[in-house]
N, C-alpha and C positions, 0 to 999 in steps of 0.2 A: 116592622119599618126602622129602617137605619137611622141612626141621630142624625145623619146629614139630611135625609129625605124629611124627617120630623121638622129639623129647623127651617127647610125651605117652604114646609107646610105652614109654618107658623107666620102669623101677622102682627106688626105692633100698631096700637091704636092710641094716638097721643091726642091730648087738648081736652079729655073727657071733664065733664062739669062733676062735682062733687056728689049730685043727685044720682050718677050712675052706677048702678050695682051690677054683680055678675048675672043676674037673671037678664037686665035690661040689655047689658053688651052681648049676651048669647042671644037673645031674642032679635037684636037688630042684626046680628050677622047670619042668622039660622037659614034664611033664603038661599044662601050660596052655597050650601053643602053641610055635610055631616060634620058637627064640631067634637073633636075629642076632650080639648080641655079649654077652659077659660081661667085667666087670672089677673087680678088686680093688686100688684105688690102695695104693700103697706107703707107707711111713712117710717123712715128709720128714727126720726129725733122725736123725743118726746113732746117738744114744744108743738110740734105738728100733729099730735094726737088727736085732736078734734077733725082731723081730715080723715074720711074713711079710706082713702087711696091717695097715691102720688100723681093723680092726673093722667094716667097711661096704663094700659093693659096689654094682655097678649091672648090671642086666640089661636088653638091649634086646630087645623083642619085635618080630615082623614086623607084628602087627596090634595097635591099639589095645584092642580087646575082650579078648585074650589077656593084656594087661598088667592091665587091669581084673579079670579074674578071678584072676589072680594074687595081686593087692592083697587081694581078698575073700577069699580061701582061706587065705593065707599070714601075713598079719599077725596078730601074737600067738601064732604058732605055736612050736615048739620045733625047734631044729636043733643037733645036738652038747651038749644039755643046757641051751641057753640059748635064751631067748625072743627072738624077732626082731621087727624092727619093719619092716614094708614099706608103702612109699607109693610115690606118683608122684614121681618126679625133679624136682627144681627145676632152671632153667637155671643154668648155671656164672657168678657175677659176673664181670665184668671189672674191671680196676683203674680205669677211668674211671666207673665206675657210682656214682651219687650215694648213695643212702642205705646204709650198710653197708660203704661203701668205705674207703680209706684215708684219705680227706679229713675233716677234722673238720666237724661239721653246721653250725657258724657260718662256715666258710670258703666253703661252697658257694653256688652263683649262686642269688640269689632270697631268702636267708634273711634278710638285713636288711631288705627291703622287707615281707617277710611276718610279721616279728615286730616291725615299728617300730623297729628299731636304726639308729641313726645317730650322729651327732657330737654331739647335745644332750647336756648334762650329766644324770647320773642324780641322784634326790633323795639329797641329803646330801653331794654332791660339793663344794659350795663355797656362798658366797654370792651374792647377787643380782648382785653386781657383777662375777661372772665369776673371782673369785679363789678360789683352792681354800682350805679351812677349815685353819687349823693344827692339826696333830696334838696339839700340846701345850697347847692350850687346854683349860683347865679342871683343870689338873694344878699349878696355884701350889700353894705351901705343902707339896708333897709332897718335901721335901729328903731325908729319911730314909725308909729302906725299912721295913716291918712295921707292927704295930698303933699306932693313934695313943693316945697317952696321954689320959686326961681330965683 
């Protein structure tokens, strides 16, 4: 099975209660078809070590139609007293991915050309002669703080 087909046959299950285990998740989705893999990601932070998982999981089915059937039947259903959200899983983002990555949007390749950002001065950056405006301009006569006496 290709990676793209595997991705489409994988469902995301969110909103899970702490009591949900791999076995419970597999048993809940087994009626929809053959399950290849079930995973419940562990918390990354040590402060959340008392939590058995992060509140979501992934179930990979052997067939794409089984995954679609599971989404249709299990989305907004109740498991251990909580309403769960079931969708098709999205591909995991890599560190070098553009939007949504750890790189600021203005540092990404092509941003400057797309939004006409360059070295030209912005409006109000200075006079026409290229010198920046004096930030103290217009403050003459303000030697004292507070309201002016009339």
